[in-house]
Structure formats: C-alpha cells, structure tokens
N, C-alpha and C positions, 0 to 999 in steps of 0.2 A: 810480582805482585803489585799493583801501581796504587796509590794512597795518596788523598788529596788532603791538606790538611790549611786550619788557618787561625792566627792569632793575635794576639792585639800586645804590643809594649807599653811599659808601666811610664815611661819615657814620653812618647809622642803620640797626644792625646787624638784619638780620633781616627789613628792608623790601622787599618786591620790586612797583614802579611796574610798571602795568598799563595801555595805551593802544591805542585804535582809532585809527588816522589815516586821515584823509581824505585821499588826494596828488591832487597834478597831476604831471605828467612831460612834457614839451618837448624836442622834439633837432632840428637841422638839420644834413645833410653838406652838404660844400661840397668837391668831387672836380675837380682841373684839371690835364690832358694840360700839361708845357710843352715836351714836344717824345717822340720815338717811345721813350724810354728812359726818363724820369721822369718821375714825376707826385705832384702834394702831395695831402692829402686832410686836411680837420679837420671834426672832430663837436664840437657844442655840445649840451652836456645843461644842462637847469634842471630843478631840481624841487621844490616847496615844498608844503604842508602844513599842515592845519587841526587843532588837538586845545584844547577847551578847558582840559583837565586842566593842559598844558606853556602856562607864563606866556612870553609873547615866539616862542614855537614858530612858524615862519612870517616873520615879522616882518623886516623889512630888515636 
C-alpha cells in the first residue's frame, strides 16, 4: 500500500511537509461462539511504514 501525507508543524510557520509512505498492513480476526446467544470477536490490526524523510518512522 502507498499513502501520501502532508502536515504543518506548529514551530515552523508556513512550512508544509509532504511524504509518500510505503506501508504494510496486517490484521487477524478471531470469533468464538460461547453459546447460542453469545459470541465474542477480536480483531488485531498492525500497520508499519517506511520513509527516509521521517526519522524513526516505523521503528519500535
């Protein structure tokens, strides 16, 4: 997946940052029926990306 972002920083008036991010998205879904009337579901979602411009982006 590829995502484009732009943002302003409060400490630098009139500066607009732009970045094209290469992103990886993963998710898993677990559903369990506890009985005829009750079920439970959980979704895990994880996204990471890489951009040379943003220092530390995508790191732990």
